[in-house]
N, C-alpha and C positions, 0 to 999 in steps of 0.2 A: 558493337555495338557496348558503348561508353560503360565501367563500372561504377557504383553506387553507393558513399559513401555516410551511412550515419551518426550524426554526431551531436552532441552536446555542449552548450556553454552554461557553466557553472563556479560558481564561487560565493561572495558576501555580497551583501549591500550596497550596491553605489561601487560597486569597483568596475564597472563599465561593460558587463556583458552585451547590453542590446545595443550598445553602443559601435562596439568591436565590430559585430553582423554586419548594426547599418552600415557602418564605413564601408566596410570590406564590400557591399553588393553596393555601396556607390561609386568607391574607386575601381573597381572592376567592371564597372559600366552592366552592371546587371538589371538594371534599374530601366521600367519604359519612361519616355518623355514627359509622360502625365505623372509618374510618380513623384518622379525630381521633385517636379512643379509644387505638389501637393505637400512633397515634403520640404522646398522654404518656406511653402506659406504657413505650415505648421508650425514649422519653428519658432514664430513670433511669438507663440504662447509653450513653446518647449521650457528644458530647464540652462540652456546656454545664452540667457540673455539678449536673444537674437541672431545667435550664430547658428548653422545647421547643426540638427538637435538628432542629430541620425538615428538615437533610440528611440525615434517616433515609429522608424520604420515596423519595429517588432509591438512597441507599447500600445495594441489597441485600444485595451479599456479605460474608459476615462477613469478609473481612478488610480489608475499606474501611471497616463498622462501629469495627472495634477499632484501626485506624489511624486515620481521622477521615478518609481521602483516599478520590477514588474511583477505582476503575481499571480494569472494564469499560467503556462507555459505555451510559448509562441510557434510553431510551428511553420517552416518556411522552408520550397524547396527550388533550388539554381541549379545552371547548370554552366560550367566552362569550356573551356576546347577539350579541356582535358577529363575531365571526368563530373560527375551528377550528383550532385550534395540533397539530403534532406538536415535541416538543423532544426535542435529542439534550443529556441532561449528562454531557459528555467528560471524561480526567483530566487532571491540571495537570504531573502529574508528568512530568519528561524522559521516565523509561524508558517510558511507555504515549503516548507521542507519537502510532505511528504507528495508537494507541486515537481518536487523534485527529482524526488525518487522515478514518479512516474514518467518522465521523459527520460531519467538512467535506462531506462529498463528496456528503453529499445536500441539503444543507443550502440557505435562501434568504439568509438571512442569520443573522450570526455575533452574539449579545452576548459583548465582551472584558471580564470584570473584572480591574480593576488594583485592587490595596490601597491605597490613598490616600497609606498611611504608608509607602512605598515608591517608588509610581510604578511607570514605566517600566523593566521589567527586560528579561533576554532572553528568557524563557520570553514574555512578551508578544509580542515583535518576532518568536520563530521561531513563535508562533499566526498573527499579523498573515499572516503569508511564505504559510504554509498556506494560509489563506482564500482570498490571492487566487490563490494554483497553482489553489484547488481550485474559481475559477470564482464564487464567489460576489462578490456588489457592494454589498452595503451590511450596513456597521457599526453597531452599538452598543456607545460604549464606557461601559461602567459602571463607573463609579470610588466602590469599594465600601469600607467601617470608615467613611465620614465621621464616625461617632462616636466615632473615635479622635482625629482633628485637629480635634474643635470644630466639626466643617462651617465649616470656614476657606474661604473663597472663591477664595483666592489660592491657597492650595496643588491648590484645584480645577481653576484657570485654568492652574496651570504643569503639571500633566497635561497637561490641554488642547491643551497649547502643543506640546510633549514629540511624543505622538502624533501630531499632524498633521504635525508634520518626519517624522514614521516611514513614513506613508502617503500622503506627496506623492507618493512614486515610485509608485505602484498607482493604478486607474483604475475605486475606488471611487464609486460614484453616488452612493452618499450615506453620511454617516458623524453620528451624534447621541452625542452626551456628556450622559451624566446621572451626578448624584452620589445614590447611594443607601447606604443600610443596610440589609445584610440578614436582619441577625440581629433588628435595630429596628423596620424597617417601612418607612423613609423613602424618599419617589419610587416607590416599589415598586408600589404598584395606587395611590395615588393620590399628592396633591403633599403633602410634609411642610411643616410650618411652620418647621422647622429653618431651611431653604434658602429664608426670599424671594426671593433673589440671582438663582436661579434661573426661568429664563420658562418654560421648555419641560416636553412632559406628562414627568409618571410614567411608570416602563418598559412599565406592563399597557397604559393607554391608548395609548402611541406604538405597542406592537406589531400593538394592532386596526387603526390606521389607516395604517400603517406599508405605502408604494405601493410594493410588490417585484416584482408581477410584470409580467413580459414575455411575451404569450400566445405560445406556439410555433404555434398555431394558421394563423399569418399567413407563416410561413415556409413552404423548401418542402418537399415531404414526405418525410420519409424512414424508414424503418423495418430495421431489421438483424435478419434474420430467425434465430431461434430453432431452429425444428425444421418438420422438414417433415411436415406429415400427411396419412397412406395406409392409414384404415382399413380397402379394400377398394381393388378394381380397378377403381371407377366412382369415386373422390375423391382427389383430390391439391390439396391445400392448405399454404399457408408460416403459420408464425404466427408471430408476435412481435409488440412494443407498439411503436405507433408512438410515435418521440421528436421527430419534428417536422410538425407541417404537417396538411392534411388528406386523405382521400383518398375517391372516391366510385365506383360502381358505372361502369363508360366510360371513365372515366379513365383515358392510357397512361400507364406504368411499365418503367421504365429496373432492368435488373438488372443488379450489379454485383457483380463484375470482369468479366464477360460482356459488357457491354451489350446484351444482346438487351432488344429491345419487348416488352410485351404489353399486353392491355385487360384491367382488370379486371370479371371475369366476376358475383362474389359475394364479397359482406362479412361476417363470420359474426362477429357480436361475445356471450361464453360459446358458446349454442349457438341465439343466434335472428340471420336474417338483418337484416341493416341497408343503406341506401342508401348510407348515409356513416360515414365516423370520423372522429375526433379526435385531438392528441398524447395522448399520457398512455391512450391505451383499449391494452387486447392483443383482437390482433383475428388470425381465419383467412381471407385473402386467396383465391378462386379463379383464376384466368386462363385466359381463352381461349384460353390455347395452353400447347405443353410447351416448358418453358425449362429450363435447366441450373442449377438452385438447388440451394444446401445449407448447411445451417449458417453461418454466419458473410460469407453473401451479404447483400450491401443491397439492396433495393427503393428508387429513389428517381424524385422528378422533374424532379430537378438533375444536369445530365451536366458538372458543373464538378467534383462531386466528387474527391477525388485518388486514383492510384494507386502504390503504393512501394513498395523493397523495402528501404528504409535510408530514416531519421531522425533530425534534431538532435530531443530533446527534455529538459523541467527536470524532474526526478525528485526525491521522496522517499526515500530510501533508510531503509529500515524493519529489516534484519535486522543479526541480529546479528553477524553474519558479514561479511569486509569487501569490497568492492564493489572489483575491478581487471578492466582491458579484458582482454577475451579469453575468459571466462568464458560458458556458454553458461547461456540460462534458455527459457525458453516466454512470451512475449508475448501477451496477452488481449488485444487491441480490440474494443468494441464483444462480438458471441460469437463474434468470431473467435480458435482460440489456435493460433500457429505457434512452432517453435523458431526462438529469436533469437540475436545473439552481439550485447554490448556492449563494440564495435570499439577506440572511444576516450573518455576523459574530459576533455573540455576546460577546466572549471574549476569548481570550488567559488562559492559563490553564500556569503559571508560574513554571519551571520544578524543582527549588531549594525549593519553599513555598508550591506550588500545590495553591497560590491564582490565581486569574481571575484578568483578568489584558483584561483592554478597548481596541481594535483593531479593525484598519479599513483595514488591510489586513494581510496574513501569508506566514510566510520565510520556508525552508526548514528544518525539525526535528522538530517543531513546534506542539505541539498540542492546539487542538483549538475546540470550542461549535459554530456548525453550523448552521443553518439551509436550507434545502432541498424542490424543488419542482417537482414533475417530470412531464412526460407527461401522465401520466396515473396512475389511482392504480396500486399498489405495494404488493403483499405478508408479510407480517412482523411479528415477534414475538421480545419478548426481550432477548437480547445475554443472557442471564443467563438463561431462560432456551432452546432456541435451536440456538446455535451458526451461522449455516448454513442460516438462515433466521433473524437475530440479528445482523449479520455485514454484510458489504457491500466496494468495492471500487468504489472508482472514475475514469476513462480514460479516458484520455487526447485522444478529439474528432479527431485534425487532426497526431498527432506522435503514438496515439493507444501504448502511455505507461501509468502505473498506477501510477497516479498523487497523492490520498492518501488510507491509509486505517480506519474506525472506525468501531463503533457501532452503532445505534438506542436506541435514548434514549426512544422521546418520540411521536407520534401522534400528530402534530398540526391539530389544527380544519379543519380548508380549503389551500387548494393554494388559495381561493381570497381573505384572508387575508394580503397580499401586495397590493393585487391590492387595495384596501382599503384604503391604508394609501398614495394610491399615489395622488395629488393634479388632477396634469394629465399629460398626458407621454409628458414629452418635448426632443428637440435634447439631453441635459445631460442626462437626463431616459436610453435613448435611448445607446449613448455610452458608460455609466456606466454598461448597461445592456450585452455591449460584450467587455468590458471589453478596450478600446481603445478611444481615442481621434480623431474624426474625421479629416478629410487631404484631401486635392486637391495637387494631382501633377502634376500638367501643362509638359509636356513635347513638347516645341516647337523645331523647324528646322523641315529637309528636312523627306519625309512622313517614306520615308522605314527607316532611322533612329529611329523616335518617335516611328514607329510602333513595331519597334520587341523589342526596350530595355522598350515600358512597358508593354508588355506581357511574357520578364523575367520578370522585378521588381513583376510583379504583382503575378507570380509565386513563386518566394520566399517570397511575405509577407506574400499568403497564407498556406502555407508552413512552415513558423514561427504563426501560428495560427490567423491573421488578418484578419480580414471579407471586400473584396473588391468588386469595380465594376469598370470596365474597357468602357471607354468610346473614339470612335473613330472616327475619324471625315469623315467619309463615306457620300455616296449621295449628297454633295454638304453642311453637315450643319454648318452653321456659328458660327465663336470662342463664338458670344454673345450666342448663344445658348447653346453649351457645357458649356460654363460657367454655365449656370441657373439649366442645370439638374447635372449638380456637386454639385453645392450647394444644391439642393432637396437631393440627397445621404449624402451628410453631414450631413444633419439636420434625414436623417436616420440613423447617425451616422458610414455611412461606410465611408472607405477611397477609394475616387474618384481618379483614372487615366486617365488624358486627353493626349491623342494621339494626337495633332493637329500640321499642319503644321508651323503654325506661333503665335509667342504672341499677345494675346487681354492686351489691356491696361486695359482695365473697369474690368478684373477678378478679382484682387485684391481687386479694389474692391466693388463688388457685394459677391466675399464670406468671405473676411474680413481673418483677421490674419488666421485661418484655409487653408493657403494656399501660396504652395511653387513651383518655376519654374527652370523649369530644361532644358537648351539649348543642346540639342544632333547633334553634327555634323556628318557628312556622310563620315566617313573612317576606318580603317585599321584597329583598335583597336574591340577587341573580344569583343564582345555584353558582354557575359556572366560576362567579369570584369568589364565592364562597371556598367550592373545590379547591381554588388556585391557591388560596391562602393557605388550607389543610395542608395541600402538598409541599409548599417551603418548609412548613412546621415537621410535617412527617419524614421529608427526607432528612432534615438535620438530626432528625433522631435514630433515622436509620444506619444514617454515618457518625453521628457521634456520640450514640444512645444520649438523647440529652432529655430529660424527664418533663413534659409539658400540657397537660389536662390544661382544655379552657373551651371559652363556650363563644359562637359565632351567633 
């Protein structure tokens, strides 16, 4: 059986990643005749002036072909006489760094392309750090466009030395540097006569012979539970993929976090009984006795795996919004998902130098060391030992989008540490926890207009991730009472929306600067349009504390 190598191509935009893989497939005769014909026809619309545009084999989106760049991650399976491959062609543009990180998360080896005319640039450094973060241990530096520098060995050597300095701080097990021309085919599938000074293998032969696999069969058994299978009262099995080690009928397992022990009664792979199973196989396991197990628990033979409700981690922030301490997310480690809070940002990591930089917020595509507190204990291990329970993602609780990916560095003593550092819980502390400035939005005007507008504005604010409370003038509530309750809501860190029949002169004095008034008129204009305008103005206040009473 052929071994499988999973690898990615990464580097800056227009470094030739898609062209490199496309040319490799073309030269190695790994395309069907109709694919070759389609490539020749499509190349008329490509970016090489009618010549064969090999990048079109992987750039499948219309926007990618029009712009000549990669946007999405393109996966391609191919096989040679020596090995099978899955390649993820990842985007180089900084805007799509999150897509590159997704591709890196599955790979054993990374091909990092560098334009010989530009050398090592910021995006090269960013991708190298992401590869290290994602646990990739083997790199190939493909110095592309050597034809544009006349296949100059001095230029090649200078880039090689610069990359060696960049990677010195990491623990890559192998780094191979290869001079190539993705468009002309030099050193892609065979040695090029244009580089007699290069003594190594061409790219494809190197990939066929690269020794990158560390068998997970020799590690301690570990399997996160994905599902409890109970089709009827006679059967109860636990399903998941074995992430490390082997398991056999009769073996004793420990269930985490309960630490109950039981022996394996039966192993099923698909619907077939097996005496044993190994890493990488999805299985159903039956035990000899009942144990407390649900999705997110872990079967293991290693009782040294940790449990904690707080940890420090290195993350890649992938969200358009800014990360600030105090914001709540869903944290997914293995198959377990729990609510969690970013309790502290320790520092950012400078992409160019690797130095730590003090920070109180993180923006898109930045690396940072942060601290997290979860609602309950979670089972995890070091990323070096177990990727599946050593890495995690942050999920935005409002949009359900992945906001960050990261690796766990170490457990913290207790989630109570943050509480001990607080002298008292103040309005500012509550506001920081929610990531917003407390505010009262007072809607005055006809009841029908204020109520409908306030409700629509609240829906839009909640959709943006703000924490709100709507107060309506029902059952004869006095404006003064509404103002007092709104102030309490502000003290709790909330945005209070008050739908009142009329303005209240004492409200501003009672609530203070966190107060804006909106005069709503009964008119034919759309409530949705009005709400959109209000939200734009309110968000400016929430972010910049701008004062802006107005009427609509």
